[in-house]
N, C-alpha and C positions, 0 to 999 in steps of 0.2 A: 975137558968140556963134557957136559952132560946133555944128552939129547933124549927126547921122548920118542919111543916107537909108537906110532898111531895105532897099530894093531893091538899092542899090549894095553895102551891107554883105553881103547874101545872095549876090550875084553874086561879089564878091571872095572871100568865105569859101568858097564852093563851089569856085571855081577853085583856091584855095590848098590846100584839103583834098585835092582830086584830085591836084594837082601834088606836094604833099609826101608823099602816101601812096605815091607811086611812086619815092621817093628813099631811098637808104640812106646812113647816116653811119657813120664809124669814129671812135671815141674812145679815148683812152689812159687806162686805169685803172691807178692806182698803189696798191700796198698796202705797208704798213710795220707791223712788230710793235713795239709800244711798251709795255713792262711786260707786263701780262696781256691787253692789248687789241690788236686789229688795226685800224689806221686805213686808210681808203681814200678816194681822191679822183680826180676826172676832171681831167686836165691842161688840157684845152681850154676848160673852162667853170668860171669862178670860182663858188664857193658849192656845188658838188656834191661833198659829202664826207660821211663817215659813220664809224662804228666798229662793232665787233662782238667778242664774246668768242672767236669762232673765225673763221678765214679764210672759211669757208663763209658764216657769218652776215654778215660784212663785205661779201662779194660780193653777197649777196641784198639787203642794205640799200642798197648803192651803186647797184644796178640800179634799185631803187625810187626812190631820190633822183633819179637821172638822168631817169627817166620823168616824175616830178612836175615837175621844173624845165623839161623840154622842153615838157610840156603847158601849163604856166603861160606860158612865153615864147611859145608858138604862139598861145594865146588872146589874149595881150596884143598881139602883132603883128597878128593878124587884126582885132581891135577898133580899134586905133589907125590901121591902114592904111585902114580903111573910113571914117574920120571926115574 
């Protein structure tokens, strides 16, 4: 049975939040018009994709999708690395 020590989890999480908050990343956004829709995706991260009726809407949706995927992956990493 694997258990997580909260003190270790808190220490690792605090360090990683500090470390990651001081880093910046560059991603490649690709947009393509298909019919009446604009499709968008991030080349470097599978699963980050979206659509919109306008290019502006597709860009806004893609930004939100990227932020959500990064947040989920960060929380998953922080939890699994502390166990």
